DOTOR-172995 format. One line per 4 residues: for each residue x, y, z of C-alpha. Coordinates in Angstrom, 3 decimals. Example, Ala and Ser with C-alpha at 12.3 -4.5 7.8 and 13.67 -1.06 7.14 Angstrom:
12.300,-4.500,7.800; 13.670,-1.060,7.140;
end
This chain:
0.000,0.000,0.000; 1.049,3.565,-0.606; 0.670,6.307,1.997; -0.613,9.870,1.724;
0.929,12.527,3.909; -1.892,14.872,3.080; -1.403,16.657,6.382; 1.004,16.445,9.313;
1.023,18.210,12.660; -0.352,18.169,16.147; -3.191,15.772,16.962; -6.077,17.630,18.624;
-9.048,15.879,20.177; -12.210,17.868,19.559; -14.686,17.949,22.410; -18.312,17.283,21.462;
-21.202,19.199,22.962; -22.264,18.086,26.426; -24.749,15.192,26.416; -27.793,14.933,28.651;
-26.065,12.359,30.842; -23.134,14.783,31.281; -20.877,12.160,29.688; -18.563,13.802,27.148;
-17.988,12.396,23.678; -14.496,12.566,22.208; -13.476,12.900,18.580; -10.968,10.229,17.589;
-9.982,11.565,14.165; -7.869,14.690,13.642; -9.595,17.482,11.761; -12.807,15.661,10.749;
-13.733,18.384,8.239; -10.331,18.552,6.491; -10.184,22.274,7.250; -6.620,22.485,8.595;
-3.468,22.644,6.483; -2.010,19.634,8.230; -3.321,16.344,9.530; -1.782,14.284,12.303;
-1.183,10.691,11.323; -1.444,9.234,7.869; -4.298,8.570,5.491; -3.213,5.754,3.191;
-4.585,4.232,0.009; -4.084,1.192,-2.179; -2.047,1.891,-5.344; -5.148,1.995,-7.548;
-6.447,5.133,-5.799; -4.778,8.490,-6.482; -5.903,10.943,-3.789; -5.135,14.575,-3.237;
-5.976,16.912,-0.351; -7.795,20.180,-0.863; -9.268,22.269,1.980; -12.616,20.711,2.837;
-12.168,17.324,1.166; -9.935,14.389,0.360; -10.698,13.479,-3.261; -9.287,11.240,-5.955;
-9.824,8.769,-8.775; -10.617,5.156,-7.944; -9.626,2.607,-10.576; -12.410,0.479,-12.082;
-12.528,-3.254,-12.657; -11.810,-4.481,-9.136; -13.701,-7.641,-8.236; -14.246,-7.021,-4.527;
-14.997,-3.970,-2.351; -11.609,-4.288,-0.660; -9.861,-4.128,-4.022; -9.546,-0.343,-3.532;
-9.199,1.160,-0.057; -8.656,4.529,1.609; -7.768,4.186,5.286; -6.658,5.769,8.557;
-4.737,3.787,11.191; -3.795,4.435,14.787; -7.235,4.097,16.389; -8.226,2.184,19.519;
-11.663,0.613,20.027; -12.688,-0.556,23.509; -15.110,-3.359,24.311; -18.483,-2.075,25.504;
-17.782,1.519,24.419; -20.384,3.208,22.233; -19.239,5.091,19.134; -20.735,7.220,16.388;
-19.249,7.012,12.893; -20.209,9.962,10.668; -19.038,10.636,7.120; -19.899,13.092,4.356;
-19.113,11.766,0.884; -19.801,12.324,-2.803; -18.909,10.661,-6.091; -18.630,11.425,-9.786;
-20.312,9.671,-11.491; -20.528,7.449,-8.433; -19.629,4.045,-7.085; -19.849,1.668,-4.112;
-18.538,2.544,-0.650; -18.221,0.650,2.621; -16.901,2.642,5.587; -15.691,0.322,8.356;
-14.334,0.901,11.840; -12.443,-2.346,12.259; -9.529,-4.292,13.649; -6.353,-3.364,11.775;
-5.279,-6.983,11.180; -6.849,-10.266,10.151; -9.656,-11.163,10.484; -10.373,-7.408,10.100;
-13.311,-7.617,12.537; -15.751,-4.805,11.724; -17.419,-3.091,14.682; -19.225,-0.304,12.791;
-20.187,-0.120,9.123; -21.827,2.250,6.649; -22.497,0.949,3.117; -23.827,3.188,0.362;
-23.790,3.715,-3.364; -22.109,7.123,-3.550; -23.352,9.591,-6.176; -23.067,13.259,-7.101;
-24.064,15.565,-4.308; -22.929,15.324,-0.710; -24.381,12.599,1.508; -23.965,12.715,5.283;
-24.234,9.264,6.831; -24.153,8.072,10.455; -23.906,4.793,12.295; -23.931,4.198,16.076;
-22.326,1.006,17.346; -20.973,-0.649,20.472; -17.621,-2.390,20.175; -17.944,-6.100,20.928;
-14.194,-6.491,21.391; -11.202,-4.349,22.325; -8.874,-3.591,19.408; -5.636,-1.925,20.499;
-4.864,-1.464,16.826; -7.909,-0.367,14.876; -8.533,1.602,11.700; -11.155,3.411,9.665;
-11.244,2.198,6.068; -13.295,3.126,3.027; -13.653,0.132,0.693; -14.288,1.576,-2.757;
-13.767,-1.365,-5.133; -16.333,-3.082,-7.322; -17.059,-0.410,-9.939; -16.611,-1.274,-13.616;
-15.180,2.105,-14.624; -12.971,4.649,-12.821; -14.817,7.152,-10.651; -14.012,10.111,-8.435;
-14.607,9.773,-4.702; -14.586,12.674,-2.250; -14.463,12.399,1.521; -15.665,15.776,2.804;
-15.655,14.821,6.483; -14.923,11.791,8.629; -15.704,11.607,12.332; -15.469,8.806,14.875;
-16.685,9.816,18.333; -16.538,7.756,21.509; -18.673,8.168,24.623; -22.088,8.017,22.999;
-25.227,7.503,25.063; -27.073,4.190,24.765; -30.285,4.182,22.760; -33.219,1.778,22.638;
-32.036,-1.420,21.021; -35.046,-3.696,20.689; -38.506,-3.471,19.253; -40.017,-4.308,22.649;
-38.550,-1.141,24.182; -40.818,1.048,22.069; -43.807,-1.203,21.446; -47.110,-1.369,23.296;
-47.494,-3.793,26.198; -50.583,-5.099,24.372; -49.454,-7.588,21.717; -52.019,-8.064,18.965;
-52.297,-9.350,15.422; -51.459,-5.980,13.878; -53.010,-6.899,10.548; -56.402,-8.600,10.780;
-58.558,-10.920,12.858; -61.379,-12.911,11.249; -64.984,-11.974,12.107; -65.794,-15.592,12.970;
-62.355,-16.416,14.319; -60.744,-16.279,17.758; -59.532,-12.852,18.847; -56.922,-12.858,21.547;
-54.212,-10.443,22.619; -51.341,-10.940,25.032; -50.759,-8.253,27.645; -47.253,-7.931,29.087;
-47.885,-7.125,32.744; -46.480,-8.313,36.060; -49.661,-7.759,38.081; -51.086,-11.039,39.329;
-54.579,-9.635,39.514; -56.829,-9.267,36.494; -57.094,-5.849,34.820; -59.835,-4.225,32.780;
-59.498,-3.873,29.033; -61.522,-1.854,26.527; -61.890,-2.301,22.763; -62.260,0.943,20.841;
-63.360,1.538,17.260; -61.477,3.810,14.874; -63.682,6.706,16.037; -62.775,6.084,19.674;
-66.133,4.622,20.654; -66.041,1.730,23.095; -67.068,-1.513,21.383; -66.449,-4.023,24.149;
-64.766,-4.424,27.524; -63.739,-7.172,29.893; -61.090,-8.479,32.258; -57.743,-10.041,31.486;
-56.692,-13.534,32.553; -53.270,-13.534,34.293; -50.954,-16.294,33.081; -47.788,-15.634,35.067;
-44.346,-16.106,33.553; -44.302,-17.238,29.915; -41.312,-19.490,29.295; -40.821,-18.807,25.582;
-40.707,-15.024,26.011; -39.433,-14.639,29.564; -42.300,-12.192,30.207; -45.139,-12.047,32.716;
-48.345,-11.937,30.728; -52.129,-11.845,30.733; -54.506,-12.959,27.962; -57.275,-10.734,26.619;
-60.168,-12.461,24.846; -62.447,-10.324,22.668; -63.663,-13.124,20.383; -67.267,-12.033,20.838;
-66.680,-8.981,18.639; -67.474,-9.881,15.038; -68.209,-6.601,13.290; -65.762,-5.960,10.417;
-63.891,-2.706,10.548; -60.548,-0.903,10.437; -58.613,0.835,13.175; -59.702,-1.157,16.201;
-57.499,-0.686,19.310; -57.293,-2.358,22.694; -56.707,-0.168,25.734; -55.507,-1.192,29.190;
-54.858,1.730,31.512; -52.355,3.992,29.767; -51.411,1.326,27.200; -52.948,1.301,23.723;
-52.376,-1.462,21.198; -51.391,-0.920,17.569; -54.455,-0.599,15.312; -55.840,-3.685,13.615;
-58.793,-4.707,11.481; -61.475,-7.345,11.649; -61.921,-8.615,8.110; -62.937,-11.743,6.230;
-61.010,-10.767,3.080; -57.737,-9.278,4.347; -55.655,-12.371,3.611; -56.340,-12.160,-0.124;
-53.726,-9.394,-0.273; -51.187,-11.388,1.733; -51.586,-14.377,-0.589; -50.837,-12.202,-3.619;
-47.894,-10.387,-2.021; -46.313,-13.556,-0.627; -46.574,-15.193,-4.062; -45.400,-12.024,-5.820;
-42.107,-12.254,-3.915; -40.971,-15.081,-6.196; -41.012,-13.042,-9.408; -38.724,-10.481,-7.781;
-36.124,-13.146,-6.933; -36.104,-14.850,-10.308; -32.697,-15.452,-11.831; -31.951,-15.344,-15.540;
-34.733,-12.965,-16.599; -35.205,-9.226,-16.693; -37.438,-8.110,-13.837; -39.866,-5.576,-15.250;
-40.659,-2.616,-13.042; -44.183,-2.340,-14.463; -44.831,-5.817,-13.036; -42.622,-5.970,-9.954;
-43.297,-2.432,-8.753; -41.359,0.785,-8.594; -37.724,0.256,-7.696; -37.715,-3.493,-8.292;
-36.934,-3.536,-12.003; -33.456,-4.833,-12.901; -31.576,-6.560,-15.707; -31.478,-10.331,-15.802;
-29.121,-11.776,-13.218; -26.420,-14.325,-14.016; -26.827,-14.454,-17.763; -23.161,-13.798,-18.464;
-23.247,-10.114,-19.387; -20.115,-8.425,-18.031; -19.151,-8.069,-15.270; -21.468,-10.976,-14.445;
-20.047,-14.375,-15.447; -23.418,-16.011,-15.505; -25.130,-19.385,-15.248; -25.444,-20.181,-18.946;
-22.296,-22.311,-19.047; -21.208,-23.449,-15.602; -18.512,-25.970,-14.839; -17.880,-27.994,-11.718;
-15.673,-27.101,-8.777; -12.006,-27.770,-9.428; -10.422,-30.969,-8.134; -8.386,-29.178,-5.457;
-11.486,-27.623,-3.965; -13.434,-30.863,-4.322; -10.763,-32.777,-2.421; -11.049,-30.286,0.436;
-14.857,-30.302,0.453; -15.717,-33.888,-0.487; -12.562,-35.743,0.479; -12.028,-36.812,-3.118;
-10.789,-35.223,-6.328; -14.249,-35.050,-7.882; -14.973,-32.810,-10.849; -16.649,-33.036,-14.228;
-15.747,-32.447,-17.852; -19.015,-30.850,-18.925; -20.696,-27.500,-18.489; -24.408,-26.892,-17.895;
-26.799,-24.085,-18.684; -28.459,-23.627,-15.299; -29.840,-20.135,-15.831; -33.234,-19.504,-14.325;
-34.763,-20.558,-11.049; -35.034,-18.437,-7.917; -32.264,-16.969,-5.818; -32.414,-18.914,-2.600;
-32.245,-16.268,0.114; -30.133,-13.242,0.942; -27.350,-14.613,-1.246; -27.364,-15.550,-4.939;
-26.964,-19.282,-4.476; -29.435,-21.698,-6.035; -29.877,-24.913,-4.065; -31.875,-27.863,-5.345;
-33.011,-29.058,-1.902; -34.381,-25.637,-1.009; -35.789,-25.131,-4.473; -37.484,-28.513,-4.380;
-39.474,-27.962,-1.215; -40.261,-24.341,-2.153; -41.554,-25.358,-5.581; -43.636,-28.209,-4.193;
-45.252,-25.983,-1.560; -46.165,-23.417,-4.212; -47.617,-26.242,-6.282; -49.399,-27.261,-3.097;
-51.132,-23.871,-2.929; -52.730,-24.653,-6.279; -53.398,-28.315,-5.480; -55.043,-27.547,-2.149;
-57.277,-24.942,-3.821; -58.104,-27.394,-6.591; -59.455,-30.019,-4.223; -60.742,-28.057,-1.218;
-62.091,-24.712,-2.428; -64.901,-25.950,-4.612; -63.127,-24.456,-7.615; -63.701,-20.935,-6.295;
-60.240,-20.015,-5.054; -58.340,-17.173,-6.779; -55.292,-19.443,-6.357; -56.611,-21.315,-9.407;
-56.660,-18.181,-11.536; -54.555,-16.872,-14.375; -54.030,-13.253,-13.333; -53.621,-13.601,-9.573;
-50.279,-11.761,-9.608; -48.324,-9.525,-11.976; -45.870,-11.784,-13.820; -44.869,-11.943,-17.517;
-46.858,-15.151,-18.030; -50.165,-13.698,-16.833; -52.876,-14.191,-19.430; -51.395,-17.339,-20.971;
-54.282,-19.543,-19.856; -52.282,-21.255,-17.099; -52.761,-20.411,-13.410; -50.104,-17.995,-12.199;
-48.993,-20.259,-9.365; -48.157,-22.996,-11.859; -46.324,-20.487,-14.060; -44.219,-19.347,-11.120;
-43.453,-22.895,-10.013; -42.467,-23.774,-13.584; -39.670,-21.202,-13.428; -38.094,-23.272,-10.669;
-39.004,-26.694,-12.069; -37.150,-25.891,-15.277; -34.089,-24.939,-13.246; -34.262,-28.134,-11.197;
-34.283,-30.239,-14.362; -31.373,-28.240,-15.790; -29.206,-29.341,-12.841; -29.304,-32.963,-14.052;
-26.043,-34.764,-14.861; -26.032,-35.535,-18.628; -26.227,-39.030,-20.101; -22.913,-40.813,-20.442;
-21.391,-39.110,-17.410; -20.782,-40.593,-13.956; -23.948,-40.238,-11.851; -26.039,-39.559,-14.977;
-29.593,-38.562,-14.110; -28.706,-37.260,-10.674; -29.074,-33.583,-9.762; -26.188,-31.341,-8.805;
-26.692,-30.230,-5.224; -26.230,-26.515,-5.848; -24.735,-23.726,-7.910; -23.258,-20.552,-6.465;
-20.196,-18.339,-6.547; -16.686,-19.598,-5.987; -16.555,-17.116,-3.097; -19.181,-15.334,-1.017;
-20.579,-12.295,-2.790; -20.254,-9.131,-0.733; -23.394,-6.976,-0.723; -25.237,-4.803,-1.202;
-25.186,-5.739,-4.872; -27.699,-6.561,-7.587; -27.372,-9.991,-9.187; -26.398,-8.724,-12.631;
-23.386,-7.000,-11.013; -22.101,-10.144,-9.274; -18.551,-10.864,-10.502; -17.968,-14.218,-8.834;
-17.262,-17.318,-10.894; -20.246,-19.664,-10.633; -19.585,-23.360,-10.021; -21.594,-26.576,-9.872;
-21.223,-28.781,-6.813; -21.231,-32.550,-6.755; -24.578,-34.292,-7.277; -26.343,-35.538,-4.160;
-29.004,-38.126,-3.455; -31.055,-35.567,-1.528; -31.077,-33.084,-4.417; -31.958,-35.810,-6.901;
-34.972,-36.909,-4.862; -36.128,-33.305,-4.452; -36.132,-33.084,-8.232; -38.061,-36.368,-8.446;
-40.724,-35.299,-5.936; -41.295,-31.767,-7.249; -41.316,-32.879,-10.897; -43.752,-35.705,-10.144;
-46.160,-33.324,-8.442; -45.807,-30.825,-11.274; -46.545,-33.541,-13.819; -50.064,-34.208,-12.528;
-50.900,-30.513,-12.115; -49.687,-29.418,-15.564; -51.415,-32.346,-17.312; -54.602,-30.354,-17.993;
-52.702,-27.322,-19.325; -49.574,-28.577,-21.119; -49.493,-32.299,-21.804; -46.019,-32.285,-23.347;
-44.555,-30.456,-20.381; -46.355,-32.799,-17.990; -44.817,-35.792,-19.733; -41.383,-34.158,-19.594;
-41.732,-33.617,-15.853; -42.836,-37.178,-15.201; -39.957,-38.600,-17.234; -37.517,-36.401,-15.310;
-39.020,-37.543,-12.009; -38.752,-41.248,-12.839; -35.222,-40.854,-14.141; -34.148,-38.953,-11.047;
-35.646,-41.523,-8.664; -33.924,-44.362,-10.487; -30.626,-42.469,-10.400; -31.049,-41.943,-6.656;
-31.692,-45.667,-6.188; -28.445,-46.357,-8.023; -26.609,-43.839,-5.810; -28.454,-44.004,-2.481;
-25.750,-42.537,-0.240; -24.141,-39.656,-2.129; -24.461,-37.071,0.608; -23.819,-33.359,0.569;
-21.041,-32.699,3.110; -20.810,-30.078,5.830; -18.149,-27.471,5.036; -18.795,-24.863,7.734;
-20.373,-22.455,5.232; -17.004,-21.115,4.115; -17.208,-21.671,0.389; -19.414,-19.099,-1.306;
-22.764,-20.589,-0.325; -24.708,-22.636,2.196; -24.005,-26.336,2.652; -27.503,-27.830,2.952;
-25.875,-30.938,4.338; -28.074,-34.018,4.757; -26.847,-37.543,5.486; -30.259,-39.171,5.975;
-32.239,-39.371,2.755; -34.780,-42.003,3.798; -37.349,-39.208,4.100; -36.615,-37.950,0.583;
-37.054,-41.464,-0.827; -40.430,-41.727,0.933; -41.611,-38.292,-0.214; -40.586,-38.820,-3.845;
-42.188,-42.290,-3.979; -45.408,-40.836,-2.566; -45.513,-38.095,-5.196; -44.809,-40.563,-8.006;
-47.622,-42.803,-6.764; -50.071,-39.892,-6.570; -49.202,-38.881,-10.140; -49.163,-42.327,-11.742;
-51.350,-44.579,-9.581; -48.684,-47.241,-10.155; -48.523,-49.622,-7.196; -44.777,-50.043,-7.721;
-44.337,-46.553,-6.292; -46.745,-47.266,-3.462; -44.737,-50.331,-2.541; -41.578,-48.210,-2.417;
-43.336,-45.775,-0.101; -44.623,-48.598,2.115; -41.128,-50.058,2.363; -39.928,-46.844,3.958;
-39.530,-46.581,7.739; -41.551,-43.367,7.379; -44.642,-45.151,6.089; -45.895,-45.894,9.572;
-43.236,-44.207,11.691; -43.454,-40.755,13.303; -42.936,-37.915,10.831; -44.361,-34.860,12.605;
-42.092,-32.974,14.982; -42.768,-30.197,17.476; -40.379,-27.883,15.632; -41.919,-28.459,12.192;
-40.590,-29.951,8.982; -38.137,-28.395,6.551; -35.910,-29.106,3.556; -33.848,-31.454,5.746;
-36.858,-33.411,7.021; -39.524,-33.917,4.355; -41.268,-37.123,5.435; -44.116,-35.054,6.884;
-44.657,-33.514,3.458; -45.041,-36.969,1.906; -47.541,-37.927,4.614; -49.592,-34.759,4.100;
-49.757,-35.350,0.370; -50.925,-38.946,0.754; -53.546,-37.839,3.258; -54.991,-34.942,1.252;
-54.491,-35.517,-2.495; -57.252,-37.672,-4.011; -55.863,-41.012,-5.153; -56.531,-44.742,-5.414;
-54.816,-45.352,-2.085; -56.562,-48.321,-0.415; -59.091,-47.191,2.204; -57.195,-48.827,5.038;
-53.992,-47.043,4.093; -55.779,-43.747,3.532; -57.406,-43.955,6.944; -54.056,-44.645,8.592;
-52.283,-41.646,7.056; -55.219,-39.358,7.719; -55.427,-40.456,11.352; -51.712,-39.679,11.739;
-52.297,-36.150,10.414; -55.229,-35.670,12.774; -53.205,-36.967,15.722; -50.379,-34.563,14.888;
-52.868,-31.711,14.693; -54.219,-32.596,18.137; -50.678,-32.568,19.501; -50.061,-29.102,18.056;
-53.339,-27.830,19.498; -52.276,-29.163,22.891; -49.025,-27.197,22.609; -50.953,-24.125,21.504;
-53.190,-24.198,24.561; -50.092,-23.993,26.773; -48.719,-20.927,24.977; -49.898,-17.486,26.102;
-49.014,-16.028,22.708; -51.289,-18.529,20.952; -48.906,-20.191,18.510; -48.361,-23.906,17.824;
-44.590,-24.272,18.085; -43.078,-25.463,21.331; -39.461,-26.613,21.129; -37.080,-25.950,24.007;
-35.121,-23.619,21.744; -36.232,-21.790,18.634; -34.404,-22.973,15.520; -33.141,-21.308,12.360;
-36.147,-20.025,10.425; -38.498,-20.613,13.347; -41.248,-18.622,11.636; -41.438,-21.056,8.736;
-41.249,-23.995,11.158; -44.286,-22.618,12.964; -46.104,-22.157,9.655; -45.319,-25.754,8.656;
-47.041,-26.895,11.861; -49.967,-24.695,10.903; -50.059,-26.397,7.501; -50.358,-29.781,9.220;
-53.334,-28.507,11.229; -54.831,-26.848,8.136; -54.588,-30.167,6.302; -56.340,-31.853,9.214;
-59.148,-29.319,8.741; -59.336,-30.078,5.025; -59.653,-33.828,5.519; -61.972,-33.749,8.565;
-63.918,-30.492,8.356; -63.342,-30.015,12.103; -63.470,-26.239,12.625; -61.337,-26.434,15.750;
-58.390,-26.861,13.412; -59.352,-23.841,11.313; -59.697,-21.657,14.410; -56.350,-22.872,15.735;
-54.594,-21.909,12.500; -56.220,-18.488,12.559; -54.999,-17.858,16.094; -51.491,-19.134,15.419;
-51.180,-16.627,12.584; -51.510,-13.858,15.187; -47.949,-14.592,16.337; -46.504,-14.061,12.851;
-48.327,-10.742,12.532; -47.407,-9.127,15.831; -48.740,-11.032,18.828; -45.303,-12.024,20.056;
-42.671,-11.085,22.609; -41.237,-8.278,20.481; -44.512,-6.850,19.200; -43.321,-7.041,15.596;
-44.989,-8.421,12.477; -42.567,-10.740,10.731; -44.160,-10.078,7.321; -42.827,-6.967,5.619;
-45.512,-4.356,4.989; -48.108,-5.995,7.232; -48.891,-4.352,10.546; -47.750,-1.191,12.274;
-44.276,-2.387,13.253; -42.884,-4.965,10.838; -39.591,-6.516,9.761; -38.038,-4.451,6.986;
-34.266,-4.732,7.394; -33.795,-8.391,6.484; -30.447,-9.684,5.272; -30.356,-9.568,1.479;
-27.751,-8.729,-1.135; -30.253,-6.968,-3.365; -33.168,-5.884,-1.143; -30.772,-3.731,0.813;
-32.386,-0.315,1.285; -31.807,-0.480,5.045; -28.079,-0.633,4.337; -27.974,1.528,1.211;
-31.097,3.523,0.223; -30.153,3.335,-3.452; -31.177,-0.343,-3.405; -34.769,-1.627,-3.342;
-36.413,-2.308,0.001; -37.418,-5.767,1.157; -40.626,-6.509,-0.782; -44.023,-6.385,0.827;
-45.097,-9.898,1.776; -41.603,-11.232,2.584; -41.285,-13.402,5.705; -38.346,-12.850,8.067;
-36.677,-15.979,9.438; -37.534,-15.119,13.021; -36.167,-15.880,16.480; -33.210,-18.252,16.500;
-31.778,-19.384,19.819; -28.635,-20.464,17.963; -27.429,-16.867,17.345; -25.131,-17.881,14.501;
-23.968,-14.433,13.389; -21.713,-11.951,15.177; -24.324,-9.196,15.304; -26.963,-11.409,16.918;
-24.434,-12.781,19.390; -23.505,-9.243,20.373; -27.071,-7.938,20.664; -29.016,-10.933,21.932;
-26.811,-12.884,24.318; -28.955,-14.520,26.985; -32.213,-13.920,25.100; -35.410,-15.817,25.812;
-36.343,-17.986,22.786; -39.006,-15.596,21.429; -36.662,-12.629,21.872; -33.713,-14.075,19.941;
-34.394,-11.840,16.944; -33.208,-8.466,15.701; -34.505,-6.639,12.637; -31.103,-5.807,11.205;
-29.461,-6.793,7.917; -26.336,-7.884,9.786; -28.209,-10.682,11.551; -28.556,-13.300,8.842;
-29.231,-16.054,11.391; -32.426,-14.372,12.660; -33.410,-12.030,9.859; -32.876,-13.544,6.440;
-35.502,-14.052,3.750; -35.753,-17.244,1.715; -37.859,-18.999,-0.900; -38.545,-21.962,1.395;
-39.952,-19.530,3.974; -42.150,-17.548,1.598; -43.593,-20.674,-0.012; -45.271,-21.925,3.198;
-46.326,-18.337,3.939; -48.072,-18.301,0.550; -49.691,-21.668,1.323; -51.076,-20.628,4.696;
-52.188,-17.193,3.468; -54.100,-18.878,0.647; -55.686,-21.342,3.077; -56.781,-18.518,5.382;
-58.089,-16.445,2.476; -60.176,-19.347,1.148; -61.472,-20.782,4.423; -65.157,-20.037,5.173;
end
């Protein structure tokens, strides 16, 4: 690195104005506004940045063509950060014509631990940006760096001021600090459904509540029911029951003493909008196609991602990982001599990886939205319509849900190993960059080399199951495509039988994408055989399903099912999809679904927040796990008609939409206080306002007792299970978005919208 002696002289610490606590803040950088002729210390830059000092700014040309943000850096050393100390980082910057910037207060040596960060796309005109942070560690040698790499062409960057102040006052850090003590479904209760709220209150005696209309008129009143300490939230709570109120309306509020709840509605039709928004999420995360702003909404239009247009290397001709990497990951020098066109599909989550096991379950649950409506809505559900959402295929005579699922089904089939190659017919486990992509960034700007990973039995069976289901649903609309799907499903299952133990390994998430490791594929074999039987009626597939330990064994768990555990999905399909299954077998699978539903209702009755999810610790993506339990109970309603199940699902949805420990709706755009800063490379407005915001209808992962990211560990140590969540883009382990989370959200929203 080269150094700039833009200024030299005496270091002066500038005192900040007195704070209300009388604690003084201290400026850690000399001459923050670049107004003095000399500067103590040294600003330095990488050789590809040519900076010059002028009074009032440090400006210069940044070379283009760097692959990573840290490919071009301006920095200042000699700082000290102390554990537990609060700091405020403030910068004023501009660019011509503009480019990416990440300002980091960090450790001045590997692993370059960042304590405070500001990321923005810099443009013409001055921008003043601030970030408050608390240092999680002491760094005797720290630095302030501006990472400026990643632009295609050279650009001029100006730093007009840079300030790092210590001694900042603490501010409210959690949603619960500012939210009402009355936790409600902030979106909508059903006129004929249960209506409960949870009141956070230590009093052991009951308290009076009042329900007010939007005009302030009292609609109802009553007394709370004290519940004591709630284990999942760590809070003392009461329950308020206003189920007797059935009149539809907007702007209802509950009042207890000086506490007023967020407003909410009572509506029989509110969930129609959630169904459309949750489904509309998938178009916005499509890969390999231009996203049209007139369809996706203002700010969401973008060029096609990963089609190979520079600087993007693309998915149109992707080779396998090199043998050196394969030996490290798989323990063998595996590679391949072919390249595949795997463009298309959906981006998995916050990153740009595309994973067959996640894509398989997401696609099948979207198909399930259509299939459930087909058999249990009397043909009246909008989920059966062509024109439900704004996508390019609307108006083609095929229901939009099938069109959207087809975008992923085509990708899944494209991941198949070609004939004549080892493991022919199997599906590659995943495709993603050779290194982690650093965001914020839009997919068409991603520079990383894309690579195929070794095929896996789990991925192959996901392809078989999803394609088999798609085959029976597309049969009435596109016979040729239906036949193609069925052939792909049979071929994949046979390939999996020939390679029954080719597992995806665990690599500690260090290689450009998630692992999605799974070394038990008995559940995938069962699920795929069930789907093939339902599509063909061939008893050979039924016999395969019956030979599985999951045929009569337990498949429903308290913490829900997921991509790793799909036997429950096979059981639900056998229980609810019309087929020629012998009556004795049908009764057995349906009884198992009903028994599971009863177990979830038992758990729900013990939970003061009304949801049906009761593990000792909340897992990764707990919100989708809860929704999967709700889907089990919803299926029990479909096959029995028992309205207890319908009412239980309605109440459990309250948790997702605000009746929880933090008083936050986990669906973006729904409620008064909702998740909107989820981790995402491209929906990154909370990090850089020049990027699009998280779309309306996106589900946040939710509380995760595991706290697997540094930010969550720092903020949430010792949290009660329900409180292990922070709405911040830095907390990917609690606050990511993902296709396999939005698919069950779409399913349950459609169920609620269609239910009588």
